[in-house]
All heavy atoms as TSV, in Angstrom:
chain	resi	resn	atom	element	x	y	z
A	1	MET	N	N	95.275	17.839	111.383
A	1	MET	CA	C	95.296	16.908	112.496
A	1	MET	C	C	94.025	17.087	113.297
A	1	MET	O	O	93.554	18.186	113.496
A	1	MET	CB	C	96.531	17.161	113.354
A	1	MET	CG	C	96.561	16.267	114.548
A	1	MET	SD	S	98.175	15.685	115.077
A	1	MET	CE	C	98.807	14.900	113.641
A	2	GLY	N	N	93.485	15.985	113.776
A	2	GLY	CA	C	92.211	16.012	114.465
A	2	GLY	C	C	92.312	16.265	115.954
A	2	GLY	O	O	93.320	16.731	116.459
A	3	GLU	N	N	91.239	15.887	116.608
A	3	GLU	CA	C	91.130	16.066	118.054
A	3	GLU	C	C	92.129	15.180	118.791
A	3	GLU	O	O	92.568	14.156	118.270
A	3	GLU	CB	C	89.717	15.680	118.498
A	3	GLU	CG	C	88.616	16.493	117.849
A	3	GLU	CD	C	88.422	17.828	118.510
A	3	GLU	OE1	O	88.547	17.910	119.740
A	3	GLU	OE2	O	88.151	18.784	117.775
A	4	PHE	N	N	92.467	15.584	120.004
A	4	PHE	CA	C	93.322	14.755	120.841
A	4	PHE	C	C	92.956	14.979	122.299
A	4	PHE	O	O	92.323	15.960	122.655
A	4	PHE	CB	C	94.810	15.037	120.595
A	4	PHE	CG	C	95.284	16.385	121.085
A	4	PHE	CD1	C	95.926	16.511	122.298
A	4	PHE	CD2	C	95.094	17.518	120.312
A	4	PHE	CE1	C	96.373	17.743	122.743
A	4	PHE	CE2	C	95.534	18.755	120.744
A	4	PHE	CZ	C	96.174	18.868	121.957
A	5	THR	N	N	93.346	14.036	123.129
A	5	THR	CA	C	93.138	14.133	124.567
A	5	THR	C	C	94.463	14.483	125.210
A	5	THR	O	O	95.487	13.868	124.905
A	5	THR	CB	C	92.632	12.793	125.135
A	5	THR	OG1	O	91.423	12.437	124.469
A	5	THR	CG2	C	92.395	12.877	126.631
A	6	SER	N	N	94.455	15.476	126.075
A	6	SER	CA	C	95.666	15.879	126.762
A	6	SER	C	C	95.633	15.421	128.218
A	6	SER	O	O	94.688	15.725	128.946
A	6	SER	CB	C	95.814	17.403	126.715
A	6	SER	OG	O	96.932	17.799	127.496
A	7	ASN	N	N	96.646	14.681	128.602
A	7	ASN	CA	C	96.828	14.258	129.997
A	7	ASN	C	C	97.973	15.032	130.635
A	7	ASN	O	O	98.534	14.603	131.648
A	7	ASN	CB	C	97.116	12.759	130.053
A	7	ASN	CG	C	95.982	11.938	129.494
A	7	ASN	OD1	O	94.829	12.133	129.867
A	7	ASN	ND2	N	96.286	11.043	128.574
A	8	LEU	N	N	98.310	16.161	130.037
A	8	LEU	CA	C	99.460	16.930	130.495
A	8	LEU	C	C	99.325	17.370	131.952
A	8	LEU	O	O	100.287	17.263	132.718
A	8	LEU	CB	C	99.697	18.147	129.599
A	8	LEU	CG	C	100.841	19.070	130.008
A	8	LEU	CD1	C	102.147	18.307	130.143
A	8	LEU	CD2	C	100.966	20.213	129.030
A	9	LYS	N	N	98.166	17.841	132.338
A	9	LYS	CA	C	97.998	18.323	133.716
A	9	LYS	C	C	98.342	17.226	134.718
A	9	LYS	O	O	99.066	17.466	135.694
A	9	LYS	CB	C	96.573	18.821	133.931
A	9	LYS	CG	C	96.354	19.388	135.324
A	9	LYS	CD	C	94.968	19.976	135.468
A	9	LYS	CE	C	94.774	20.580	136.848
A	9	LYS	NZ	N	93.457	21.213	136.976
A	10	LYS	N	N	97.847	16.013	134.469
A	10	LYS	CA	C	98.109	14.882	135.357
A	10	LYS	C	C	99.614	14.630	135.489
A	10	LYS	O	O	100.145	14.534	136.599
A	10	LYS	CB	C	97.405	13.639	134.809
A	10	LYS	CG	C	97.775	12.346	135.475
A	10	LYS	CD	C	97.030	11.209	134.798
A	10	LYS	CE	C	97.855	9.970	134.742
A	10	LYS	NZ	N	97.180	8.876	134.048
A	11	TYR	N	N	100.311	14.550	134.349
A	11	TYR	CA	C	101.743	14.253	134.389
A	11	TYR	C	C	102.559	15.423	134.925
A	11	TYR	O	O	103.576	15.215	135.589
A	11	TYR	CB	C	102.229	13.807	133.013
A	11	TYR	CG	C	101.737	12.413	132.687
A	11	TYR	CD1	C	100.683	12.212	131.811
A	11	TYR	CD2	C	102.308	11.300	133.288
A	11	TYR	CE1	C	100.211	10.938	131.531
A	11	TYR	CE2	C	101.849	10.030	133.027
A	11	TYR	CZ	C	100.812	9.846	132.151
A	11	TYR	OH	O	100.346	8.588	131.892
A	12	ARG	N	N	102.110	16.638	134.658
A	12	ARG	CA	C	102.800	17.809	135.211
A	12	ARG	C	C	102.711	17.791	136.734
A	12	ARG	O	O	103.706	18.007	137.435
A	12	ARG	CB	C	102.175	19.109	134.662
A	12	ARG	CG	C	102.756	20.360	135.293
A	12	ARG	CD	C	102.099	21.618	134.769
A	12	ARG	NE	N	100.676	21.689	134.944
A	12	ARG	CZ	C	100.050	21.985	136.094
A	12	ARG	NH1	N	100.736	22.194	137.200
A	12	ARG	NH2	N	98.730	22.058	136.156
A	13	GLN	N	N	101.518	17.508	137.250
A	13	GLN	CA	C	101.333	17.470	138.701
A	13	GLN	C	C	102.105	16.315	139.328
A	13	GLN	O	O	102.688	16.471	140.403
A	13	GLN	CB	C	99.844	17.388	139.031
A	13	GLN	CG	C	99.111	18.673	138.724
A	13	GLN	CD	C	97.607	18.566	138.943
A	13	GLN	OE1	O	97.025	17.489	138.858
A	13	GLN	NE2	N	96.985	19.704	139.208
A	14	LEU	N	N	102.117	15.150	138.659
A	14	LEU	CA	C	102.892	14.016	139.178
A	14	LEU	C	C	104.376	14.344	139.253
A	14	LEU	O	O	105.085	13.857	140.135
A	14	LEU	CB	C	102.680	12.773	138.300
A	14	LEU	CG	C	101.341	12.064	138.449
A	14	LEU	CD1	C	101.184	10.996	137.371
A	14	LEU	CD2	C	101.202	11.450	139.843
A	15	ALA	N	N	104.841	15.196	138.335
A	15	ALA	CA	C	106.245	15.616	138.335
A	15	ALA	C	C	106.499	16.744	139.322
A	15	ALA	O	O	107.644	17.175	139.496
A	15	ALA	CB	C	106.660	16.050	136.926
A	16	GLY	N	N	105.438	17.234	139.972
A	16	GLY	CA	C	105.591	18.299	140.963
A	16	GLY	C	C	105.887	19.654	140.354
A	16	GLY	O	O	106.548	20.482	140.995
A	17	LEU	N	N	105.415	19.879	139.129
A	17	LEU	CA	C	105.682	21.138	138.441
A	17	LEU	C	C	104.439	22.012	138.359
A	17	LEU	O	O	103.335	21.507	138.178
A	17	LEU	CB	C	106.164	20.863	137.006
A	17	LEU	CG	C	107.425	20.016	136.860
A	17	LEU	CD1	C	107.651	19.665	135.399
A	17	LEU	CD2	C	108.615	20.759	137.427
A	18	THR	N	N	104.641	23.313	138.475
A	18	THR	CA	C	103.558	24.261	138.211
A	18	THR	C	C	103.529	24.527	136.705
A	18	THR	O	O	104.483	24.215	135.983
A	18	THR	CB	C	103.780	25.596	138.946
A	18	THR	OG1	O	104.962	26.214	138.403
A	18	THR	CG2	C	103.925	25.394	140.452
A	19	GLN	N	N	102.457	25.123	136.239
A	19	GLN	CA	C	102.393	25.519	134.829
A	19	GLN	C	C	103.551	26.451	134.490
A	19	GLN	O	O	104.184	26.316	133.438
A	19	GLN	CB	C	101.062	26.201	134.508
A	19	GLN	CG	C	99.890	25.262	134.475
A	19	GLN	CD	C	98.593	25.977	134.167
A	19	GLN	OE1	O	98.482	27.204	134.278
A	19	GLN	NE2	N	97.584	25.208	133.791
A	20	GLU	N	N	103.823	27.379	135.378
A	20	GLU	CA	C	104.890	28.350	135.150
A	20	GLU	C	C	106.255	27.675	135.055
A	20	GLU	O	O	107.048	27.976	134.159
A	20	GLU	CB	C	104.888	29.391	136.272
A	20	GLU	CG	C	105.858	30.536	136.052
A	20	GLU	CD	C	105.467	31.455	134.903
A	20	GLU	OE1	O	104.268	31.659	134.677
A	20	GLU	OE2	O	106.389	31.943	134.218
A	21	THR	N	N	106.538	26.754	135.966
A	21	THR	CA	C	107.827	26.059	135.960
A	21	THR	C	C	107.997	25.224	134.696
A	21	THR	O	O	109.055	25.247	134.067
A	21	THR	CB	C	107.966	25.163	137.205
A	21	THR	OG1	O	107.802	25.960	138.374
A	21	THR	CG2	C	109.316	24.476	137.244
A	22	LEU	N	N	106.951	24.499	134.312
A	22	LEU	CA	C	107.026	23.707	133.096
A	22	LEU	C	C	107.231	24.608	131.884
A	22	LEU	O	O	108.053	24.306	131.021
A	22	LEU	CB	C	105.761	22.854	132.922
A	22	LEU	CG	C	105.711	22.012	131.647
A	22	LEU	CD1	C	106.911	21.076	131.540
A	22	LEU	CD2	C	104.398	21.245	131.585
A	23	ALA	N	N	106.510	25.702	131.846
A	23	ALA	CA	C	106.653	26.647	130.734
A	23	ALA	C	C	108.095	27.146	130.627
A	23	ALA	O	O	108.654	27.208	129.528
A	23	ALA	CB	C	105.689	27.821	130.911
A	24	GLU	N	N	108.695	27.469	131.758
A	24	GLU	CA	C	110.083	27.931	131.745
A	24	GLU	C	C	111.023	26.843	131.240
A	24	GLU	O	O	111.928	27.113	130.450
A	24	GLU	CB	C	110.505	28.368	133.150
A	24	GLU	CG	C	109.847	29.657	133.598
A	24	GLU	CD	C	110.094	29.978	135.068
A	24	GLU	OE1	O	110.833	29.220	135.744
A	24	GLU	OE2	O	109.528	30.980	135.541
A	25	ARG	N	N	110.791	25.612	131.663
A	25	ARG	CA	C	111.677	24.504	131.266
A	25	ARG	C	C	111.606	24.209	129.771
A	25	ARG	O	O	112.597	23.804	129.174
A	25	ARG	CB	C	111.324	23.234	132.040
A	25	ARG	CG	C	111.773	23.304	133.473
A	25	ARG	CD	C	111.707	21.956	134.128
A	25	ARG	NE	N	112.036	22.092	135.537
A	25	ARG	CZ	C	112.024	21.095	136.380
A	25	ARG	NH1	N	111.698	19.880	135.978
A	25	ARG	NH2	N	112.335	21.290	137.647
A	26	VAL	N	N	110.421	24.380	129.193
A	26	VAL	CA	C	110.277	24.063	127.760
A	26	VAL	C	C	110.248	25.320	126.899
A	26	VAL	O	O	110.012	25.257	125.700
A	26	VAL	CB	C	109.045	23.168	127.495
A	26	VAL	CG1	C	109.188	21.840	128.211
A	26	VAL	CG2	C	107.745	23.852	127.866
A	27	ARG	N	N	110.487	26.464	127.539
A	27	ARG	CA	C	110.635	27.756	126.852
A	27	ARG	C	C	109.409	28.187	126.053
A	27	ARG	O	O	109.501	28.520	124.876
A	27	ARG	CB	C	111.871	27.737	125.974
A	27	ARG	CG	C	113.129	27.528	126.784
A	27	ARG	CD	C	114.351	27.554	125.935
A	27	ARG	NE	N	115.502	27.418	126.819
A	27	ARG	CZ	C	116.666	26.974	126.440
A	27	ARG	NH1	N	116.865	26.633	125.194
A	27	ARG	NH2	N	117.651	26.868	127.296
A	28	VAL	N	N	108.255	28.132	126.739
A	28	VAL	CA	C	107.015	28.681	126.180
A	28	VAL	C	C	106.355	29.522	127.257
A	28	VAL	O	O	106.793	29.549	128.410
A	28	VAL	CB	C	106.036	27.570	125.703
A	28	VAL	CG1	C	106.635	26.758	124.574
A	28	VAL	CG2	C	105.609	26.672	126.845
A	29	ARG	N	N	105.281	30.201	126.895
A	29	ARG	CA	C	104.539	30.975	127.887
A	29	ARG	C	C	103.625	30.055	128.691
A	29	ARG	O	O	103.227	28.992	128.209
A	29	ARG	CB	C	103.690	32.049	127.196
A	29	ARG	CG	C	104.523	33.067	126.459
A	29	ARG	CD	C	103.728	34.151	125.791
A	29	ARG	NE	N	102.474	33.653	125.225
A	29	ARG	CZ	C	101.391	34.382	125.042
A	29	ARG	NH1	N	101.382	35.652	125.346
A	29	ARG	NH2	N	100.302	33.860	124.526
A	30	ARG	N	N	103.296	30.471	129.903
A	30	ARG	CA	C	102.392	29.676	130.744
A	30	ARG	C	C	101.061	29.453	130.044
A	30	ARG	O	O	100.435	28.398	130.166
A	30	ARG	CB	C	102.160	30.363	132.100
A	30	ARG	CG	C	101.355	29.484	133.061
A	30	ARG	CD	C	100.897	30.232	134.287
A	30	ARG	NE	N	100.003	31.316	133.971
A	30	ARG	CZ	C	98.686	31.184	133.709
A	30	ARG	NH1	N	98.126	29.995	133.718
A	30	ARG	NH2	N	97.947	32.224	133.444
A	31	GLU	N	N	100.613	30.430	129.276
A	31	GLU	CA	C	99.339	30.321	128.558
A	31	GLU	C	C	99.371	29.160	127.565
A	31	GLU	O	O	98.341	28.524	127.314
A	31	GLU	CB	C	99.009	31.631	127.832
A	31	GLU	CG	C	98.650	32.765	128.761
A	31	GLU	CD	C	99.855	33.471	129.411
A	31	GLU	OE1	O	101.022	33.168	129.061
A	31	GLU	OE2	O	99.620	34.317	130.281
A	32	THR	N	N	100.536	28.872	127.009
A	32	THR	CA	C	100.662	27.739	126.091
A	32	THR	C	C	100.430	26.436	126.839
A	32	THR	O	O	99.730	25.541	126.341
A	32	THR	CB	C	102.050	27.738	125.416
A	32	THR	OG1	O	102.210	28.976	124.714
A	32	THR	CG2	C	102.209	26.563	124.463
A	33	ILE	N	N	100.990	26.326	128.036
A	33	ILE	CA	C	100.773	25.128	128.863
A	33	ILE	C	C	99.289	25.006	129.202
A	33	ILE	O	O	98.715	23.916	129.120
A	33	ILE	CB	C	101.634	25.161	130.148
A	33	ILE	CG1	C	103.137	25.257	129.809
A	33	ILE	CG2	C	101.330	23.952	131.039
A	33	ILE	CD1	C	103.682	24.115	128.973
A	34	LEU	N	N	98.665	26.111	129.552
A	34	LEU	CA	C	97.230	26.117	129.859
A	34	LEU	C	C	96.424	25.600	128.670
A	34	LEU	O	O	95.546	24.743	128.827
A	34	LEU	CB	C	96.788	27.535	130.234
A	34	LEU	CG	C	95.326	27.723	130.583
A	34	LEU	CD1	C	95.014	27.082	131.912
A	34	LEU	CD2	C	95.002	29.203	130.623
A	35	ARG	N	N	96.733	26.086	127.477
A	35	ARG	CA	C	96.018	25.657	126.272
A	35	ARG	C	C	96.291	24.192	125.945
A	35	ARG	O	O	95.391	23.463	125.511
A	35	ARG	CB	C	96.392	26.554	125.096
A	35	ARG	CG	C	95.837	27.968	125.259
A	35	ARG	CD	C	96.277	28.907	124.159
A	35	ARG	NE	N	95.797	28.442	122.867
A	35	ARG	CZ	C	96.416	28.644	121.715
A	35	ARG	NH1	N	97.555	29.309	121.684
A	35	ARG	NH2	N	95.914	28.202	120.586
A	36	LEU	N	N	97.523	23.746	126.157
A	36	LEU	CA	C	97.852	22.339	125.942
A	36	LEU	C	C	97.069	21.443	126.897
A	36	LEU	O	O	96.546	20.403	126.497
A	36	LEU	CB	C	99.349	22.106	126.130
A	36	LEU	CG	C	100.251	22.560	124.994
A	36	LEU	CD1	C	101.699	22.611	125.468
A	36	LEU	CD2	C	100.104	21.640	123.803
A	37	GLU	N	N	96.999	21.841	128.160
A	37	GLU	CA	C	96.272	21.037	129.148
A	37	GLU	C	C	94.788	20.957	128.831
A	37	GLU	O	O	94.149	19.939	129.105
A	37	GLU	CB	C	96.480	21.619	130.550
A	37	GLU	CG	C	97.871	21.382	131.072
A	37	GLU	CD	C	98.108	21.855	132.489
A	37	GLU	OE1	O	97.203	22.492	133.092
A	37	GLU	OE2	O	99.206	21.603	133.008
A	38	ALA	N	N	94.250	21.996	128.228
A	38	ALA	CA	C	92.828	22.023	127.871
A	38	ALA	C	C	92.563	21.348	126.520
A	38	ALA	O	O	91.407	21.226	126.111
A	38	ALA	CB	C	92.334	23.468	127.838
A	39	GLY	N	N	93.618	20.922	125.826
A	39	GLY	CA	C	93.447	20.297	124.529
A	39	GLY	C	C	93.082	21.271	123.431
A	39	GLY	O	O	92.516	20.896	122.413
A	40	ARG	N	N	93.423	22.550	123.631
A	40	ARG	CA	C	93.096	23.579	122.644
A	40	ARG	C	C	94.302	23.995	121.809
A	40	ARG	O	O	94.213	24.943	121.034
A	40	ARG	CB	C	92.521	24.812	123.349
A	40	ARG	CG	C	91.187	24.561	124.015
A	40	ARG	CD	C	90.521	25.838	124.459
A	40	ARG	NE	N	91.438	26.754	125.102
A	40	ARG	CZ	C	91.436	27.078	126.376
A	40	ARG	NH1	N	90.559	26.551	127.179
A	40	ARG	NH2	N	92.319	27.925	126.850
A	41	TYR	N	N	95.413	23.292	121.964
A	41	TYR	CA	C	96.616	23.627	121.216
A	41	TYR	C	C	97.342	22.335	120.888
A	41	TYR	O	O	97.588	21.509	121.772
A	41	TYR	CB	C	97.513	24.551	122.046
A	41	TYR	CG	C	98.801	24.970	121.374
A	41	TYR	CD1	C	98.786	25.896	120.334
A	41	TYR	CD2	C	100.017	24.444	121.772
A	41	TYR	CE1	C	99.967	26.285	119.718
A	41	TYR	CE2	C	101.195	24.831	121.164
A	41	TYR	CZ	C	101.161	25.745	120.133
A	41	TYR	OH	O	102.329	26.126	119.524
A	42	ASN	N	N	97.662	22.132	119.631
A	42	ASN	CA	C	98.349	20.939	119.175
A	42	ASN	C	C	99.843	21.244	119.144
A	42	ASN	O	O	100.278	22.079	118.358
A	42	ASN	CB	C	97.828	20.585	117.780
A	42	ASN	CG	C	98.198	19.197	117.355
A	42	ASN	OD1	O	99.090	18.594	117.925
A	42	ASN	ND2	N	97.524	18.703	116.349
A	43	PRO	N	N	100.641	20.590	119.994
A	43	PRO	CA	C	102.059	20.938	120.082
A	43	PRO	C	C	102.866	20.475	118.879
A	43	PRO	O	O	102.529	19.497	118.228
A	43	PRO	CB	C	102.512	20.193	121.336
A	43	PRO	CG	C	101.638	18.990	121.380
A	43	PRO	CD	C	100.292	19.472	120.872
A	44	SER	N	N	103.945	21.183	118.605
A	44	SER	CA	C	104.912	20.727	117.609
A	44	SER	C	C	105.595	19.484	118.170
A	44	SER	O	O	105.544	19.206	119.377
A	44	SER	CB	C	105.957	21.809	117.347
A	44	SER	OG	O	106.773	21.984	118.501
A	45	LEU	N	N	106.240	18.739	117.305
A	45	LEU	CA	C	106.954	17.556	117.759
A	45	LEU	C	C	108.044	17.931	118.754
A	45	LEU	O	O	108.200	17.279	119.791
A	45	LEU	CB	C	107.557	16.813	116.565
A	45	LEU	CG	C	108.362	15.560	116.897
A	45	LEU	CD1	C	107.513	14.562	117.678
A	45	LEU	CD2	C	108.896	14.937	115.620
A	46	LYS	N	N	108.781	18.997	118.487
A	46	LYS	CA	C	109.841	19.439	119.403
A	46	LYS	C	C	109.286	19.780	120.780
A	46	LYS	O	O	109.836	19.358	121.797
A	46	LYS	CB	C	110.575	20.658	118.845
A	46	LYS	CG	C	111.494	21.306	119.889
A	46	LYS	CD	C	112.847	21.569	119.363
A	46	LYS	CE	C	113.784	22.265	120.301
A	46	LYS	NZ	N	113.825	21.874	121.667
A	47	LEU	N	N	108.170	20.515	120.812
A	47	LEU	CA	C	107.568	20.871	122.095
A	47	LEU	C	C	107.066	19.626	122.823
A	47	LEU	O	O	107.255	19.487	124.031
A	47	LEU	CB	C	106.437	21.883	121.904
A	47	LEU	CG	C	105.718	22.334	123.173
A	47	LEU	CD1	C	106.692	22.900	124.196
A	47	LEU	CD2	C	104.642	23.355	122.822
A	48	ALA	N	N	106.455	18.699	122.096
A	48	ALA	CA	C	105.971	17.464	122.723
A	48	ALA	C	C	107.123	16.671	123.326
A	48	ALA	O	O	107.017	16.152	124.443
A	48	ALA	CB	C	105.206	16.624	121.706
A	49	VAL	N	N	108.245	16.601	122.621
A	49	VAL	CA	C	109.424	15.890	123.135
A	49	VAL	C	C	109.962	16.603	124.374
A	49	VAL	O	O	110.269	15.967	125.389
A	49	VAL	CB	C	110.514	15.763	122.047
A	49	VAL	CG1	C	111.842	15.299	122.642
A	49	VAL	CG2	C	110.064	14.824	120.946
A	50	ASP	N	N	110.070	17.923	124.313
A	50	ASP	CA	C	110.569	18.690	125.460
A	50	ASP	C	C	109.671	18.498	126.683
A	50	ASP	O	O	110.158	18.316	127.805
A	50	ASP	CB	C	110.667	20.178	125.114
A	50	ASP	CG	C	111.784	20.488	124.135
A	50	ASP	OD1	O	112.660	19.618	123.903
A	50	ASP	OD2	O	111.783	21.610	123.583
A	51	ILE	N	N	108.366	18.517	126.478
A	51	ILE	CA	C	107.418	18.318	127.586
A	51	ILE	C	C	107.557	16.906	128.134
A	51	ILE	O	O	107.591	16.702	129.356
A	51	ILE	CB	C	105.977	18.608	127.130
A	51	ILE	CG1	C	105.792	20.120	126.933
A	51	ILE	CG2	C	104.957	18.058	128.122
A	51	ILE	CD1	C	104.481	20.502	126.268
A	52	SER	N	N	107.642	15.926	127.250
A	52	SER	CA	C	107.796	14.536	127.663
A	52	SER	C	C	109.013	14.370	128.569
A	52	SER	O	O	108.936	13.730	129.622
A	52	SER	CB	C	107.924	13.656	126.415
A	52	SER	OG	O	108.247	12.337	126.751
A	53	ARG	N	N	110.115	14.955	128.169
A	53	ARG	CA	C	111.343	14.873	128.975
A	53	ARG	C	C	111.189	15.609	130.300
A	53	ARG	O	O	111.665	15.139	131.338
A	53	ARG	CB	C	112.511	15.442	128.190
A	53	ARG	CG	C	112.918	14.563	127.028
A	53	ARG	CD	C	114.002	15.188	126.196
A	53	ARG	NE	N	114.405	14.301	125.106
A	53	ARG	CZ	C	115.073	14.679	124.046
A	53	ARG	NH1	N	115.451	15.947	123.919
A	53	ARG	NH2	N	115.377	13.820	123.107
A	54	ALA	N	N	110.520	16.754	130.283
A	54	ALA	CA	C	110.376	17.564	131.499
A	54	ALA	C	C	109.502	16.882	132.554
A	54	ALA	O	O	109.765	17.012	133.747
A	54	ALA	CB	C	109.801	18.941	131.150
A	55	VAL	N	N	108.474	16.162	132.110
A	55	VAL	CA	C	107.564	15.524	133.071
A	55	VAL	C	C	107.874	14.042	133.268
A	55	VAL	O	O	107.279	13.392	134.124
A	55	VAL	CB	C	106.074	15.718	132.700
A	55	VAL	CG1	C	105.715	17.183	132.626
A	55	VAL	CG2	C	105.711	14.993	131.407
A	56	GLY	N	N	108.795	13.500	132.467
A	56	GLY	CA	C	109.194	12.098	132.629
A	56	GLY	C	C	108.136	11.100	132.234
A	56	GLY	O	O	107.973	10.074	132.897
A	57	ALA	N	N	107.412	11.391	131.159
A	57	ALA	CA	C	106.370	10.478	130.680
A	57	ALA	C	C	106.426	10.417	129.155
A	57	ALA	O	O	106.841	11.376	128.502
A	57	ALA	CB	C	104.997	10.959	131.132
A	58	PRO	N	N	106.002	9.289	128.571
A	58	PRO	CA	C	106.022	9.170	127.116
A	58	PRO	C	C	105.030	10.134	126.453
A	58	PRO	O	O	103.955	10.406	126.997
A	58	PRO	CB	C	105.599	7.726	126.843
A	58	PRO	CG	C	105.488	7.053	128.149
A	58	PRO	CD	C	105.536	8.081	129.227
A	59	ILE	N	N	105.404	10.615	125.288
A	59	ILE	CA	C	104.522	11.527	124.535
A	59	ILE	C	C	103.150	10.896	124.348
A	59	ILE	O	O	102.118	11.562	124.504
A	59	ILE	CB	C	105.135	11.868	123.158
A	59	ILE	CG1	C	106.408	12.686	123.326
A	59	ILE	CG2	C	104.134	12.614	122.279
A	59	ILE	CD1	C	107.191	12.872	122.038
A	60	GLU	N	N	103.115	9.599	124.029
A	60	GLU	CA	C	101.845	8.916	123.758
A	60	GLU	C	C	100.925	8.875	124.965
A	60	GLU	O	O	99.711	8.761	124.809
A	60	GLU	CB	C	102.102	7.474	123.278
A	60	GLU	CG	C	102.909	7.374	122.009
A	60	GLU	CD	C	104.417	7.392	122.262
A	60	GLU	OE1	O	104.866	7.482	123.433
A	60	GLU	OE2	O	105.170	7.325	121.283
A	61	ALA	N	N	101.500	8.945	126.159
A	61	ALA	CA	C	100.684	8.970	127.373
A	61	ALA	C	C	100.171	10.378	127.665
A	61	ALA	O	O	99.070	10.556	128.172
A	61	ALA	CB	C	101.489	8.455	128.567
A	62	ILE	N	N	100.963	11.367	127.310
A	62	ILE	CA	C	100.599	12.759	127.576
A	62	ILE	C	C	99.548	13.251	126.586
A	62	ILE	O	O	98.571	13.879	126.962
A	62	ILE	CB	C	101.848	13.667	127.529
A	62	ILE	CG1	C	102.872	13.221	128.567
A	62	ILE	CG2	C	101.452	15.129	127.759
A	62	ILE	CD1	C	104.236	13.862	128.397
A	63	PHE	N	N	99.780	12.955	125.309
A	63	PHE	CA	C	98.877	13.395	124.248
A	63	PHE	C	C	98.357	12.171	123.516
A	63	PHE	O	O	99.106	11.478	122.838
A	63	PHE	CB	C	99.598	14.315	123.258
A	63	PHE	CG	C	100.224	15.512	123.911
A	63	PHE	CD1	C	101.596	15.603	124.056
A	63	PHE	CD2	C	99.440	16.552	124.393
A	63	PHE	CE1	C	102.186	16.710	124.657
A	63	PHE	CE2	C	100.018	17.659	125.011
A	63	PHE	CZ	C	101.385	17.731	125.135
A	64	GLU	N	N	97.050	11.893	123.654
A	64	GLU	CA	C	96.448	10.731	123.025
A	64	GLU	C	C	95.643	11.158	121.811
A	64	GLU	O	O	94.740	11.979	121.907
A	64	GLU	CB	C	95.535	10.012	124.011
A	64	GLU	CG	C	96.272	9.432	125.205
A	64	GLU	CD	C	95.335	8.723	126.160
A	64	GLU	OE1	O	94.361	8.089	125.688
A	64	GLU	OE2	O	95.567	8.817	127.369
A	65	PHE	N	N	96.005	10.573	120.660
A	65	PHE	CA	C	95.295	10.854	119.416
A	65	PHE	C	C	94.477	9.619	119.049
A	65	PHE	O	O	95.008	8.509	119.073
A	65	PHE	CB	C	96.277	11.175	118.283
A	65	PHE	CG	C	96.977	12.486	118.478
A	65	PHE	CD1	C	98.144	12.555	119.211
A	65	PHE	CD2	C	96.452	13.639	117.937
A	65	PHE	CE1	C	98.790	13.786	119.403
A	65	PHE	CE2	C	97.094	14.861	118.124
A	65	PHE	CZ	C	98.268	14.926	118.854
A	66	PRO	N	N	93.208	9.804	118.692
A	66	PRO	CA	C	92.394	8.651	118.325
A	66	PRO	C	C	92.902	8.025	117.022
A	66	PRO	O	O	93.403	8.729	116.155
A	66	PRO	CB	C	90.995	9.227	118.151
A	66	PRO	CG	C	91.204	10.671	117.859
A	66	PRO	CD	C	92.472	11.055	118.570
A	67	GLU	N	N	92.784	6.720	116.928
A	67	GLU	CA	C	93.163	6.046	115.694
A	67	GLU	C	C	91.990	6.141	114.733
A	67	GLU	O	O	90.899	5.681	115.039
A	67	GLU	CB	C	93.511	4.583	115.993
A	67	GLU	CG	C	94.767	4.452	116.819
A	67	GLU	CD	C	95.208	3.021	116.982
A	67	GLU	OE1	O	94.917	2.212	116.088
A	67	GLU	OE2	O	95.832	2.737	118.002
A	68	ASP	N	N	92.245	6.742	113.566
A	68	ASP	CA	C	91.148	6.943	112.623
A	68	ASP	C	C	91.387	6.213	111.315
A	68	ASP	O	O	90.599	6.355	110.382
A	68	ASP	CB	C	90.915	8.428	112.378
A	68	ASP	CG	C	92.154	9.143	111.846
A	68	ASP	OD1	O	93.148	8.503	111.513
A	68	ASP	OD2	O	92.106	10.368	111.774
A	69	GLY	N	N	92.480	5.500	111.192
A	69	GLY	CA	C	92.734	4.736	109.987
A	69	GLY	C	C	93.236	5.560	108.819
A	69	GLY	O	O	93.400	5.042	107.731
A	70	ASP	N	N	93.490	6.870	109.007
A	70	ASP	CA	C	93.950	7.698	107.916
A	70	ASP	C	C	95.470	7.730	107.788
A	70	ASP	O	O	95.995	8.331	106.879
A	70	ASP	CB	C	93.452	9.157	108.091
A	70	ASP	CG	C	91.959	9.257	107.869
A	70	ASP	OD1	O	91.398	8.366	107.190
A	70	ASP	OD2	O	91.355	10.224	108.370
A	71	GLY	N	N	96.173	7.108	108.724
A	71	GLY	CA	C	97.625	7.143	108.705
A	71	GLY	C	C	98.182	6.126	107.728
A	71	GLY	O	O	97.443	5.433	107.025
A	72	PRO	N	N	99.501	6.021	107.661
A	72	PRO	CA	C	100.136	5.062	106.758
A	72	PRO	C	C	99.780	3.634	107.130
A	72	PRO	O	O	99.601	3.324	108.320
A	72	PRO	CB	C	101.623	5.313	106.912
A	72	PRO	CG	C	101.794	6.256	108.041
A	72	PRO	CD	C	100.454	6.795	108.414
A	73	SER	N	N	99.683	2.784	106.159
A	73	SER	CA	C	99.344	1.391	106.441
A	73	SER	C	C	100.545	0.688	107.047
A	73	SER	O	O	101.686	1.024	106.781
A	73	SER	CB	C	98.900	0.678	105.161
A	73	SER	OG	O	99.978	0.668	104.241
A	74	GLN	N	N	100.263	-0.297	107.867
A	74	GLN	CA	C	101.304	-1.094	108.512
A	74	GLN	C	C	101.589	-2.295	107.633
A	74	GLN	O	O	100.697	-3.077	107.334
A	74	GLN	CB	C	100.841	-1.559	109.901
A	74	GLN	CG	C	100.547	-0.425	110.856
A	74	GLN	CD	C	101.799	0.333	111.248
A	74	GLN	OE1	O	102.840	-0.250	111.423
A	74	GLN	NE2	N	101.690	1.636	111.378
A	75	ALA	N	N	102.830	-2.465	107.199
A	75	ALA	CA	C	103.177	-3.590	106.315
A	75	ALA	C	C	103.740	-4.738	107.109
A	75	ALA	O	O	104.256	-4.615	108.148
A	75	ALA	CB	C	104.183	-3.140	105.272
């Protein structure tokens, strides 16, 4: 999987959560949240869903992946 843009910090702050609080809610270490916010860690689908629910924003808004045409074709 390639590069992605993380908007997690923005949505975490809009939800009024600290890194520590979000980490506790999604059961990871605060350092994982830090790495996610910096775009240095690609989350599992389960973690992305848990984060999406915790901050109240769609996964696609939190983590943006560029369209590169390598995915399945649309029929």
